[in-house]
C-alpha atoms as a printed R data frame, in Angstrom:
   type eleno elety resid chain resno      x       y       z
1  ATOM     1    CA   MET     A     1 33.813 -13.872 -28.006
2  ATOM     2    CA   SER     A     2 32.170 -10.564 -28.633
3  ATOM     3    CA   LYS     A     3 34.009  -7.366 -27.766
4  ATOM     4    CA   CYS     A     4 30.801  -6.127 -26.109
5  ATOM     5    CA   ILE     A     5 30.846  -8.663 -23.263
6  ATOM     6    CA   PRO     A     6 34.079  -7.445 -21.601
7  ATOM     7    CA   ARG     A     7 32.895  -3.847 -21.992
8  ATOM     8    CA   MET     A     8 29.483  -4.676 -20.481
9  ATOM     9    CA   THR     A     9 31.175  -6.490 -17.595
10 ATOM    10    CA   GLU     A    10 33.417  -3.500 -16.951
11 ATOM    11    CA   ASP     A    11 30.437  -1.126 -17.099
12 ATOM    12    CA   ALA     A    12 28.474  -3.326 -14.693
13 ATOM    13    CA   ALA     A    13 31.410  -3.456 -12.265
14 ATOM    14    CA   THR     A    14 31.769   0.334 -12.416
15 ATOM    15    CA   ALA     A    15 28.042   0.812 -11.829
16 ATOM    16    CA   LEU     A    16 28.105  -1.614  -8.909
17 ATOM    17    CA   SER     A    17 31.061   0.179  -7.352
18 ATOM    18    CA   THR     A    18 29.320   3.532  -7.751
19 ATOM    19    CA   LEU     A    19 26.120   2.191  -6.179
20 ATOM    20    CA   GLN     A    20 28.015   0.674  -3.259
21 ATOM    21    CA   ALA     A    21 29.756   3.989  -2.570
22 ATOM    22    CA   GLU     A    22 26.439   5.861  -2.736
23 ATOM    23    CA   ASN     A    23 24.834   3.277  -0.433
24 ATOM    24    CA   GLU     A    24 27.636   3.716   2.105
25 ATOM    25    CA   LYS     A    25 27.233   7.498   1.955
26 ATOM    26    CA   LEU     A    26 23.457   7.248   2.455
27 ATOM    27    CA   ARG     A    27 23.855   4.848   5.392
28 ATOM    28    CA   ALA     A    28 26.253   7.272   7.080
29 ATOM    29    CA   GLU     A    29 23.811  10.119   6.466
30 ATOM    30    CA   LEU     A    30 20.958   8.038   7.914
31 ATOM    31    CA   GLU     A    31 22.988   7.318  11.057
32 ATOM    32    CA   GLN     A    32 23.672  11.051  11.458
33 ATOM    33    CA   VAL     A    33 19.962  11.858  11.107
34 ATOM    34    CA   LYS     A    34 19.105   9.176  13.687
35 ATOM    35    CA   ARG     A    35 21.624  10.650  16.144
36 ATOM    36    CA   GLU     A    36 20.190  14.148  15.598
37 ATOM    37    CA   LYS     A    37 16.622  12.869  16.085
38 ATOM    38    CA   ASP     A    38 17.590  11.077  19.287
39 ATOM    39    CA   ALA     A    39 19.310  14.217  20.597
40 ATOM    40    CA   ALA     A    40 16.279  16.370  19.734
41 ATOM    41    CA   ALA     A    41 13.916  13.900  21.427
42 ATOM    42    CA   SER     A    42 16.137  13.867  24.512
43 ATOM    43    CA   ASP     A    43 16.164  17.673  24.611
44 ATOM    44    CA   LEU     A    44 12.372  17.770  24.258
45 ATOM    45    CA   GLU     A    45 11.941  15.227  27.050
46 ATOM    46    CA   SER     A    46 14.166  17.387  29.289
47 ATOM    47    CA   VAL     A    47 12.039  20.446  28.529
48 ATOM    48    CA   MET     A    48  8.918  18.400  29.225
49 ATOM    49    CA   ALA     A    49 10.298  17.259  32.588
50 ATOM    50    CA   TYR     A    50 11.145  20.817  33.707
51 ATOM    51    CA   ARG     A    51  8.282  22.547  31.966
52 ATOM    52    CA   GLY     A    52  7.170  24.966  34.673
53 ATOM    53    CA   ASP     A    53  3.630  26.222  35.137
54 ATOM    54    CA   ASN     A    54  3.325  28.254  31.949
55 ATOM    55    CA   LEU     A    55  4.428  25.627  29.427
56 ATOM    56    CA   ASP     A    56  2.059  22.760  28.560
57 ATOM    57    CA   THR     A    57  4.122  19.991  27.004
58 ATOM    58    CA   CYS     A    58  1.673  17.132  27.572
59 ATOM    59    CA   GLN     A    59  0.642  17.286  23.918
60 ATOM    60    CA   PHE     A    60  4.086  15.951  22.992
61 ATOM    61    CA   CYS     A    61  4.098  13.132  25.560
62 ATOM    62    CA   LYS     A    62  3.013   9.532  25.041
63 ATOM    63    CA   ASN     A    63  2.612   8.952  28.804
64 ATOM    64    CA   GLY     A    64 -1.120   9.498  29.225
65 ATOM    65    CA   GLN     A    65 -1.471   8.263  32.818
66 ATOM    66    CA   CYS     A    66  0.694  10.757  34.722
67 ATOM    67    CA   HIS     A    67 -0.396  12.988  37.616
68 ATOM    68    CA   VAL     A    68 -0.379  16.065  35.375
69 ATOM    69    CA   ARG     A    69 -3.058  14.471  33.196
70 ATOM    70    CA   GLY     A    70 -5.083  13.304  36.177
71 ATOM    71    CA   GLY     A    71 -3.610   9.808  36.201
72 ATOM    72    CA   THR     A    72 -1.993   7.800  38.949
73 ATOM    73    CA   LYS     A    73  1.585   7.506  37.686
74 ATOM    74    CA   GLN     A    74  4.619   9.731  38.104
75 ATOM    75    CA   CYS     A    75  5.254  12.071  35.184
76 ATOM    76    CA   LEU     A    76  8.082  10.515  33.172
77 ATOM    77    CA   PRO     A    77  7.947  12.361  29.852
78 ATOM    78    CA   GLN     A    78  8.511  10.412  26.678
79 ATOM    79    CA   TRP     A    79  8.214  12.017  23.276
80 ATOM    80    CA   ARG     A    80  5.176  10.649  21.478
81 ATOM    81    CA   GLY     A    81  7.022  10.640  18.139
82 ATOM    82    CA   GLN     A    82  6.256  12.411  14.919
83 ATOM    83    CA   LYS     A    83  2.586  12.970  14.139
84 ATOM    84    CA   GLU     A    84  1.264  11.234  11.070
85 ATOM    85    CA   GLY     A    85 -0.348  13.154   8.304
């Protein structure tokens, strides 16, 4: 048996372990970013709900049928999401 095979197996195991650790770190970071995005969207929806007369927040809302926009439904602000492009 070649001396290279055990070395290659050890190198592959080390690389796999490193990749798994990096994957776990990235997944944790992604979860943190999702929590921050959800908190920011919630804050924006609160601002939209209590906007006052001098703050037009309809541009950020996906609810296009509310009274404020001339529709027939109650204004229940929902963030439209990130704009593409």
